[in-house]
N, C-alpha and C positions, 0 to 999 in steps of 0.2 A: 542432301544436296545443298551446296552453299549458295549458288546463284542460279537464277532461272531467267531464260529469255522468254518474253511474253508477246502478246498480240501486236504491239506496235512494230515488231520486226517483220511481220507478214508483208510480203511484197517489197520490202526495203532491202533486206539482206546486206546492209552496209558492213564491210568487213574490217572496220577500224578495231572492233573488239578482238577479232582474230589476231591482228597484228600486235595488240596490247597484251594478249595473254602470254604469260611467261612459261606456261606448261602445255601449250598446244591442246587445250581441251574444248575448243569451239569449232564446230564443223557444220556443214561442209564448207571447206575453203573454196574460193573462186576457181581454183585450178583442179578441183576434184570432180570426178565424173558425175556425181549426183547433185552438184550445185544447182544446175538449171532446173532439175526436177523437184527440188524442195522449195517450199514456200517461205521458209525462214531458216535461221541458224539455230543451233542447239548447243547447250553446254553439257559436257559429259560429267555426270554427278560423281563418278568414281575418280576422275582425274582432277577436278577443280580443287584448288588449294585455298579457296576462300580469301583470295588477296584483294578482290574488288577492282583490279586494274581495268577491267572491261567496262565498268559502269560509267565513268566520266567521259569516255570516248564515244559512247553510243549516241548518234545524232537524233535518235527518236525516243530516247529514254525507255528502252524496252527491257533493260536488264535490272533485276531486283534480287536482293538477298531474299532467300526463301521466306523468311519470317516477315518481310516487308511486301511480299507479293500481294497486290490487291485481290480481294476475294473473288471478284468477277473473272479473274484469270487463273484461278486455282488449277484448272485442268492442264495448264502449261507445265506444271511440275512433272506430270506423267508424260506429256508429249516430249519433253527434253530427255527423260530417261528412256522412253520407248525408241527414240532414234538410234540409240546405242545398243539396243537389244536386237536389231535386225540381223 
């Protein structure tokens, strides 16, 4: 997985990252049926191309390269992957 969305996204779900992503790998989008039911957004590890376009547009600094993810948020790597295994 190239990038991970972590705890600061919970409750925020700002979709600037969705708009910035060139490969459409961040979900749920605001027009998707599960948007209101999810507490945060998730990056698809199989679709992410490691471009980093999402990082600077996140207003709460919730997106990290996997190797830079703070240890306290390690579980978010699995949370991002699990969203796409439903």
